[in-house]
C-alpha positions as CSV (number, residue, x, y, z in Angstrom):
1,M,103.0,131.0,121.4
2,S,105.6,130.7,118.5
3,A,105.4,131.6,114.6
4,P,104.6,128.5,112.4
5,P,108.0,127.2,110.7
6,S,109.0,128.4,107.3
7,P,108.7,126.3,104.2
8,G,111.2,124.1,103.4
9,K,112.8,123.9,107.2
10,R,112.5,121.1,109.3
11,P,110.0,121.9,111.8
12,A,111.1,122.1,115.8
13,D,110.7,119.1,117.7
14,N,107.5,120.5,119.3
15,A,105.9,121.8,116.5
16,L,102.7,119.7,115.2
17,P,103.7,117.0,112.5
18,G,103.3,118.1,109.4
19,A,103.2,121.9,110.1
20,S,105.7,122.9,107.5
21,L,104.4,120.8,104.4
22,S,102.5,122.0,101.5
23,P,98.5,121.6,102.1
24,G,97.8,118.1,100.7
25,R,101.0,116.3,101.9
26,A,101.8,114.3,105.1
27,K,104.9,113.1,106.8
28,F,104.8,109.6,107.7
29,E,107.5,107.9,110.0
30,V,107.3,104.1,109.6
31,Y,109.5,101.6,111.0
32,G,110.5,98.2,109.7
33,E,113.2,95.8,108.4
34,E,113.5,96.5,104.9
35,M,112.6,99.7,102.3
36,M,112.7,99.9,98.5
37,E,111.8,102.1,96.2
38,K,109.4,100.9,93.2
39,T,107.5,102.2,90.3
40,V,103.9,100.8,89.7
41,H,103.5,98.9,86.6
42,Q,99.9,99.1,84.5
43,T,98.1,95.7,84.6
44,G,94.9,95.8,82.9
45,N,92.7,98.1,84.6
46,T,94.9,98.7,88.0
47,G,98.8,98.8,89.1
48,R,100.8,96.5,90.5
49,V,104.1,96.2,92.3
50,Y,106.5,93.5,92.2
51,L,108.4,92.5,95.4
52,P,110.7,90.0,96.8
53,Q,109.3,86.4,97.3
54,S,111.0,86.4,100.8
55,W,108.0,89.6,101.3
56,I,105.0,87.0,100.4
57,G,102.6,86.9,103.3
58,K,104.6,89.7,105.1
59,R,102.9,93.3,106.4
60,V,103.9,96.2,103.8
61,K,102.9,99.7,103.8
62,I,102.5,101.5,100.3
63,I,102.8,105.4,100.2
64,L,102.0,107.6,97.3
65,V,104.9,110.2,97.1
66,N,104.0,112.2,94.0
67,K,100.9,112.2,91.9
């Protein structure tokens, strides 16, 4: 049995996914066609992210990167 990876270093390929991440964080690997980074804006009692019109009707994934 090997020692867990040190924080801040990339885990070995045979390590558990997210083994070096701090508690409450997860590592996601996503394949797609295009990526953009946006900031959520307040709209009434909710948040909204505007995306290109060409993305209407397409599947997207949203990941909260910081709290």
